[in-house]
N, C-alpha and C positions, 0 to 999 in steps of 0.2 A: 374186687369191690368197686369198680368204676360205676356200674349202673345200680348199685345198691343204695337206695335212699330211704331205708327203713328208719323209723325214729330211734330205735335202739342202737343203731350204728352211727348215728350222727354225733360228732363230737364238736363242741364249741369251746373255743379258747378266748371268748370275749373278756373274761375277767383277767386272764393272763395277758392278753393284748393291752389292756388298760394299765396293768401294773408295769409292763415292760416298755410302754410308750414313753418316748422322750419329748413328746409335744407338750407345750404349756398352753394353758387356757388364756386367751386374750382378755385382758381387763382394760376397758376404756376409762382411764382415770380422768381424762378431760371431760367426758360426758358426765361422770359422777359428780365432779366439781361443778359443772354447769347446772346440773339438776339441783344441787344444794343451794347454789346462788339464786336460781330461779325460785326455789321454794321460799327463800328469805324475802325476795322481792315481791312475789305474788301473795304470800301469806297463806294462812290456813284456809283452804276452800270450804271447810265445814262452817266457818264463821260468816260466810258471805250470804247475802240475800240476793235473789234474782230479780227483785223489784227495781224498777226505775224510780228515781226521785219524783215526788208528786209535782214539784215545780221545777222547770228546767233552769239551769244556771245561766244559759245564754237566752236573752230575751227574744221573744217572737219577732220583734221588729229590728233585731240586731243585723248590722250589715258587715260585710267583709272588712270594710274600711274601719268600722268601729273596733274590730278586733286588732287590726294592724296599727292603728294610729294611737291607741291608748297604751300608756306605760303602767297604768294602774292594774294591780292583780285583781282577779275575780274574787268575790267574797268567799267562794268555796271552790274546790276542784271541779273541773268539768269532766263528767264521765265520757269515756272514749266513744261510746255509742252515740251520745248526744253530739259530740264534735264531728263524728263521721256523718251523721244525718245533716248537720248544719253545712258542712263543706260540700256534701253531695247536692243539696238544694241550691247552693250558690253556683257550683260548677255546672249543674244541669241548666240553671237559668242563663248561664253564659254560653251554652251550647257545647260544652266540653263533653257531655254525655248524651249521646243520641240514641 
């Protein structure tokens, strides 16, 4: 039967192999916990809007020193995209991004 590959003569023991296997399935509990914490921190994505606020929190004339020397909190949270744009403009003006 060595060269006989007819479909009727092929036997598969895949179901028996799975039942007799002593391997366990790896479950990454740390990743599951991280995903749950991230979901709490990020919130429900279906409730978010993709629009930027009409008026930026950081003023157009704001300087890097204005942000660093003031201990007063901003009137509302600064969106990450706005802060990244602000820092990029400042650093680009200082020659840090060529």
